[in-house]
Kinemage of the C-alpha trace (Angstrom):
@kinemage 1
@onewidth
@group {chain A} dominant
@subgroup {mainchain}
@vectorlist {calphas} color= white
{ca met a 1} P -16.197 -21.850 -2.116
{ca cys a 2} L -13.483 -21.022 0.733
{ca met a 3} L -11.546 -24.178 0.873
{ca val a 4} L -10.947 -27.130 -1.419
{ca leu a 5} L -8.723 -30.395 -1.176
{ca trp a 6} L -8.500 -32.765 -3.322
{ca ala a 7} L -5.998 -35.964 -3.846
{ca ser a 8} L -5.526 -37.053 -7.764
{ca asp a 9} L -4.570 -40.110 -8.197
{ca cys a 10} L -3.253 -41.218 -4.466
{ca his a 11} L -5.847 -44.127 -4.170
{ca asp a 12} L -5.752 -47.567 -5.228
{ca lys a 13} L -9.771 -47.266 -5.991
{ca tyr a 14} L -10.111 -43.725 -6.577
{ca lys a 15} L -8.461 -41.831 -9.135
{ca leu a 16} L -9.674 -38.746 -7.854
{ca val a 17} L -11.208 -37.426 -4.057
{ca val a 18} L -12.692 -33.638 -3.643
{ca ala a 19} L -13.628 -32.110 -0.406
{ca ala a 20} L -14.771 -28.461 -0.833
{ca asn a 21} L -16.390 -25.783 1.429
{ca arg a 22} L -18.048 -23.140 0.776
{ca asp a 23} L -18.674 -20.044 2.901
{ca glu a 24} L -21.509 -17.701 2.082
{ca phe a 25} L -23.531 -15.332 3.641
{ca tyr a 26} L -26.541 -17.059 4.837
{ca gln a 27} L -28.986 -14.931 2.952
{ca arg a 28} L -27.626 -15.223 -0.185
{ca pro a 29} L -30.326 -17.593 -2.073
{ca thr a 30} L -28.888 -20.848 -3.483
{ca leu a 31} L -29.830 -24.127 -4.899
{ca pro a 32} L -28.490 -27.393 -3.571
{ca ala a 33} L -26.958 -29.904 -5.883
{ca asp a 34} L -28.697 -31.158 -8.725
{ca phe a 35} L -29.122 -31.964 -12.528
{ca trp a 36} L -29.616 -29.001 -14.065
{ca pro a 37} L -33.412 -28.496 -15.728
{ca glu a 38} L -31.572 -26.495 -18.591
{ca asn a 39} L -28.714 -28.339 -19.188
{ca pro a 40} L -29.112 -32.071 -17.344
{ca ala a 41} L -25.518 -32.983 -18.292
{ca ile a 42} L -24.522 -30.477 -15.613
{ca leu a 43} L -24.636 -31.423 -11.609
{ca ala a 44} L -24.284 -28.595 -9.389
{ca gly a 45} L -26.040 -26.149 -7.006
{ca lys a 46} L -26.890 -23.013 -8.348
{ca asp a 47} L -26.512 -19.460 -7.222
{ca met a 48} L -29.798 -17.985 -7.504
{ca lys a 49} L -28.813 -14.337 -6.991
{ca his a 50} L -26.520 -14.252 -10.088
{ca gly a 51} L -27.130 -17.450 -11.845
{ca gly a 52} L -23.515 -19.290 -11.658
{ca thr a 53} L -22.331 -21.994 -9.370
{ca trp a 54} L -19.166 -22.579 -7.330
{ca met a 55} L -18.300 -26.171 -8.275
{ca gly a 56} L -19.610 -28.662 -10.396
{ca ile a 57} L -19.255 -31.997 -12.740
{ca thr a 58} L -20.688 -33.258 -15.844
{ca ile a 59} L -22.000 -36.531 -16.977
{ca asn a 60} L -18.720 -36.664 -19.247
{ca gly a 61} L -16.228 -35.559 -16.293
{ca arg a 62} L -15.757 -32.084 -16.815
{ca phe a 63} L -15.078 -30.310 -13.331
{ca ala a 64} L -14.424 -26.777 -12.188
{ca thr a 65} L -14.848 -25.169 -8.866
{ca leu a 66} L -13.253 -21.599 -7.866
{ca thr a 67} L -12.443 -19.899 -4.575
{ca asn a 68} L -12.281 -16.054 -4.044
{ca phe a 69} L -8.585 -14.501 -3.459
{ca arg a 70} L -9.074 -12.494 -0.426
{ca asp a 71} L -8.032 -8.714 -1.419
{ca pro a 72} L -10.598 -6.507 0.256
{ca ala a 73} L -8.693 -3.207 -0.851
{ca asn a 74} L -8.877 -3.802 -4.104
{ca his a 75} L -12.714 -5.134 -4.638
{ca lys a 76} L -14.686 -3.945 -7.141
{ca pro a 77} L -18.377 -3.533 -6.008
{ca lys a 78} L -19.870 -3.963 -9.620
{ca ala a 79} L -17.555 -6.645 -10.823
{ca pro a 80} L -19.097 -9.839 -12.671
{ca ser a 81} L -20.258 -12.849 -10.964
{ca arg a 82} L -17.061 -15.331 -10.346
{ca gly a 83} L -19.658 -18.103 -10.522
{ca gln a 84} L -20.191 -17.728 -13.868
{ca leu a 85} L -16.544 -18.938 -14.747
{ca val a 86} L -17.865 -22.373 -13.300
{ca gln a 87} L -20.925 -22.450 -15.261
{ca glu a 88} L -19.591 -21.262 -18.319
{ca tyr a 89} L -16.624 -23.891 -18.453
{ca leu a 90} L -18.953 -26.691 -17.672
{ca glu a 91} L -21.363 -25.744 -20.392
{ca ser a 92} L -18.346 -25.313 -23.117
{ca ala a 93} L -16.722 -27.907 -25.299
{ca ser a 94} L -13.565 -26.210 -24.906
{ca asp a 95} L -10.428 -27.877 -22.939
{ca ala a 96} L -9.611 -26.331 -20.070
{ca pro a 97} L -6.445 -24.571 -21.016
{ca ser a 98} L -7.919 -22.746 -23.727
{ca tyr a 99} L -10.895 -21.701 -21.989
{ca met a 100} L -8.992 -20.348 -19.154
{ca gln a 101} L -6.446 -18.721 -21.817
{ca asn a 102} L -10.043 -16.764 -23.470
{ca ile a 103} L -10.570 -15.457 -19.703
{ca leu a 104} L -6.999 -14.224 -18.995
{ca val a 105} L -8.064 -10.702 -19.974
{ca ala a 106} L -11.530 -10.730 -19.079
{ca gly a 107} L -10.539 -12.117 -15.446
{ca leu a 108} L -9.425 -8.746 -14.952
{ca asp a 109} L -12.733 -7.475 -14.760
{ca phe a 110} L -13.514 -9.915 -11.736
{ca asn a 111} L -12.650 -9.628 -7.931
{ca gly a 112} L -9.801 -12.130 -7.233
{ca phe a 113} L -10.670 -15.457 -7.825
{ca asn a 114} L -8.938 -19.051 -8.141
{ca leu a 115} L -10.481 -21.276 -10.902
{ca leu a 116} L -9.791 -25.234 -10.624
{ca ala a 117} L -11.025 -26.822 -14.102
{ca gly a 118} L -10.401 -29.924 -16.303
{ca thr a 119} L -11.471 -33.288 -15.683
{ca val a 120} L -11.707 -35.861 -13.181
{ca asp a 121} L -8.284 -37.061 -15.227
{ca glu a 122} L -6.671 -33.699 -15.284
{ca ile a 123} L -6.796 -30.342 -13.605
{ca tyr a 124} L -5.965 -26.870 -14.388
{ca tyr a 125} L -5.552 -23.881 -12.276
{ca leu a 126} L -5.797 -19.802 -13.024
{ca ser a 127} L -5.544 -17.747 -10.713
{ca asn a 128} L -6.400 -13.672 -11.827
{ca gln a 129} L -3.733 -12.731 -9.602
{ca glu a 130} L -0.889 -14.891 -11.060
{ca lys a 131} L -2.331 -14.716 -14.890
{ca ile a 132} L -0.747 -17.950 -15.707
{ca val a 133} L -2.477 -21.399 -16.513
{ca arg a 134} L -0.971 -24.075 -14.508
{ca lys a 135} L -1.236 -27.778 -14.978
{ca val a 136} L -1.759 -29.379 -11.491
{ca glu a 137} L 0.302 -32.144 -11.176
{ca lys a 138} L -0.642 -35.359 -9.330
{ca gly a 139} L -0.737 -35.934 -5.831
{ca tyr a 140} L -2.535 -33.678 -2.983
{ca his a 141} L -3.497 -30.279 -3.488
{ca gly a 142} L -5.298 -27.546 -1.022
{ca leu a 143} L -6.551 -24.308 -2.172
{ca ser a 144} L -8.190 -21.711 0.160
{ca asn a 145} L -8.810 -17.681 -0.229
{ca ser a 146} L -5.363 -17.389 -1.221
{ca leu a 147} L -3.141 -19.157 -4.232
{ca leu a 148} L -2.659 -22.960 -4.869
{ca asp a 149} L -1.041 -24.939 -1.709
{ca val a 150} L -0.642 -21.940 -0.092
{ca pro a 151} L -0.158 -23.328 3.307
{ca trp a 152} L -2.872 -21.575 5.250
{ca pro a 153} L -3.068 -23.378 9.070
{ca lys a 154} L -6.806 -25.117 7.984
{ca val a 155} L -5.326 -26.237 4.104
{ca ser a 156} L -2.370 -27.736 5.824
{ca arg a 157} L -4.254 -29.371 8.613
{ca gly a 158} L -6.816 -30.457 5.999
{ca leu a 159} L -4.617 -31.944 3.498
{ca lys a 160} L -2.806 -34.185 6.523
{ca asp a 161} L -5.978 -35.507 7.545
{ca leu a 162} L -7.154 -35.706 3.765
{ca ala a 163} L -4.071 -37.846 3.594
{ca ala a 164} L -4.695 -40.121 6.690
{ca cys a 165} L -7.813 -40.672 5.484
{ca ile a 166} L -6.824 -41.906 2.099
{ca asp a 167} L -4.216 -44.003 3.420
{ca thr a 168} L -6.794 -46.989 3.968
{ca pro a 169} L -8.173 -49.588 1.706
{ca ser a 170} L -11.800 -48.221 1.657
{ca ile a 171} L -12.624 -44.341 1.929
{ca glu a 172} L -15.238 -43.455 4.734
{ca val a 173} L -17.244 -40.679 3.252
{ca glu a 174} L -18.059 -39.388 6.640
{ca asp a 175} L -14.317 -39.471 7.450
{ca leu a 176} L -14.091 -36.481 4.654
{ca phe a 177} L -17.040 -35.027 6.143
{ca gln a 178} L -15.380 -34.367 9.727
{ca ile a 179} L -12.002 -33.032 7.784
{ca met a 180} L -14.096 -30.287 6.467
{ca ala a 181} L -16.286 -29.969 9.762
{ca asp a 182} L -13.261 -28.895 11.533
{ca arg a 183} L -13.190 -26.180 14.099
{ca his a 184} L -9.846 -25.651 15.118
{ca gln a 185} L -8.338 -22.450 15.646
{ca pro a 186} L -4.902 -21.817 15.171
{ca pro a 187} L -3.009 -19.225 17.177
{ca asp a 188} L -2.531 -15.659 16.245
{ca his a 189} L 1.234 -15.801 14.598
{ca gln a 190} L 0.018 -18.381 12.247
{ca leu a 191} L -2.637 -16.444 10.154
{ca pro a 192} L -2.550 -15.339 7.288
{ca gln a 193} L -2.148 -10.969 6.712
{ca thr a 194} L -5.067 -10.722 3.938
{ca gly a 195} L -6.126 -7.156 4.605
{ca val a 196} L -9.107 -7.648 7.139
{ca ser a 197} L -9.136 -7.194 10.774
{ca leu a 198} L -7.043 -9.806 13.138
{ca glu a 199} L -10.651 -10.254 14.485
{ca met a 200} L -11.691 -10.972 11.152
{ca glu a 201} L -8.785 -13.506 10.606
{ca arg a 202} L -9.619 -15.559 13.632
{ca leu a 203} L -13.206 -15.796 12.618
{ca leu a 204} L -12.052 -17.026 9.125
{ca ala a 205} L -9.322 -19.232 9.861
{ca pro a 206} L -11.254 -22.677 10.669
{ca ala a 207} L -11.788 -25.386 7.805
{ca phe a 208} L -15.855 -24.990 8.810
{ca val a 209} L -16.708 -20.897 9.470
{ca glu a 210} L -19.529 -20.352 11.750
{ca met a 211} L -20.381 -16.074 12.164
{ca pro a 212} L -23.718 -14.222 12.804
{ca asp a 213} L -24.761 -13.892 9.085
{ca tyr a 214} L -21.787 -15.615 7.295
{ca gly a 215} L -20.026 -19.208 7.455
{ca thr a 216} L -19.730 -22.610 5.930
{ca arg a 217} L -23.033 -23.174 3.987
{ca thr a 218} L -22.004 -26.411 1.791
{ca thr a 219} L -19.752 -29.278 2.108
{ca thr a 220} L -19.172 -31.299 -1.286
{ca ile a 221} L -17.467 -34.557 -1.452
{ca ile a 222} L -16.626 -36.486 -4.587
{ca leu a 223} L -15.243 -39.361 -5.104
{ca val a 224} L -14.512 -40.968 -8.989
{ca asp a 225} L -13.138 -44.773 -9.054
{ca arg a 226} L -10.873 -46.229 -11.333
{ca asn a 227} L -14.298 -47.567 -13.464
{ca asn a 228} L -15.111 -43.731 -13.758
{ca val a 229} L -18.209 -44.098 -11.436
{ca val a 230} L -19.049 -40.830 -9.327
{ca gln a 231} L -20.058 -40.408 -6.163
{ca phe a 232} L -21.547 -36.836 -5.066
{ca arg a 233} L -22.578 -36.072 -1.930
{ca glu a 234} L -23.329 -32.214 -0.579
{ca arg a 235} L -24.449 -31.274 2.791
{ca ser a 236} L -26.174 -27.946 3.200
{ca phe a 237} L -26.114 -26.234 6.704
{ca ile a 238} L -28.583 -24.793 8.850
{ca pro a 239} L -27.416 -21.557 10.193
{ca his a 240} L -27.261 -21.122 13.897
{ca arg a 241} L -28.644 -24.976 14.137
{ca pro a 242} L -25.385 -26.834 15.007
{ca gly a 243} L -25.128 -30.397 13.609
{ca ser a 244} L -28.352 -29.640 11.380
{ca trp a 245} L -28.031 -30.338 7.687
{ca thr a 246} L -29.976 -31.443 4.441
{ca glu a 247} L -27.917 -34.012 2.000
{ca val a 248} L -28.093 -34.849 -1.308
{ca gln a 249} L -26.665 -37.492 -2.919
{ca tyr a 250} L -26.224 -38.621 -6.809
{ca gln a 251} L -24.074 -41.797 -8.363
{ca phe a 252} L -23.608 -42.521 -11.941
{ca gln a 253} L -21.265 -43.703 -14.577
{ca leu a 254} L -19.510 -41.493 -16.648
{ca glu a 255} L -20.381 -41.034 -20.425
{ca ala a 256} L -17.459 -41.351 -22.966
{ca gly a 257} L -16.352 -38.235 -24.966
{ca ile a 258} L -15.398 -35.363 -22.365
C-alpha cells in the first residue's frame, strides 16, 4: 500500500471515508477483496506470497491498513512480511493501542512500516520509525511511504481533492476513484529524498504509479455511514492495459461488539 487518504467525521452522512492505493510488483500473486473462508468476519484482499493483507475491515467494525516506510538503505532481506500485522490485528480481540504496544519491540524485526488500526470510529497510528502509538485526531489525513501526514506532493494534492469531494451533500464513489487515479507529475524540487535515485522518485511520485514491472495494483474505497452501513469497492488494475480493471463491491451492516 503506497497511499491512504481518509476523512474521519467530516461529512454529515459518512463517519469514515477511506481511499487507498496499493502499489506492488505485478508478479506478486494476490487475491481480490473477499470475506475470508477461514475467517468470514474479515473482508480483505490477500497476499498469496505470505498470506497477509494490506487493508481490511471486519463485520463488527475493526479496520486496519499499512504502508511501507521507504528506507532502502536499511532494507532487511529476511524480514517478516508486514502484511501479517494487519491480518493479526483484524483477527485479534485486542484494542488497537494494546495491539500496537505489544508489537513495539517485535516491530523492529520488520522493514519500515506505518500501521493504521482501530475501528470505524477511532483510528490509531504506529510506525516502527517513531515507535510511538498515536491516536489520530478527527479530520483529513494522508499517509504514503513516509510518516503520517508528511506532505508529499501526492498526499497534499490528494487531500485537497478529497476535501473538495466530501464538501458535497452526496459523495460520489467514482470521484474518489478518480482522485486515486491521478497521474500528476510534481516538479523535481517538490520530490522527497528517500534514498532512491531521482529517476525513481519521479516514477513513484504520482498517486497512480505505472512502471514496467511495478505499479498501482488496486484502489480501495470504503464508506461508513452514520447508521454503520459499509460500502466497500475495490478495483484491481490489469498491468499495461490503461483503463482496464476488475472490480468487487460489498455492502453490509456492521454488527455490534467491536
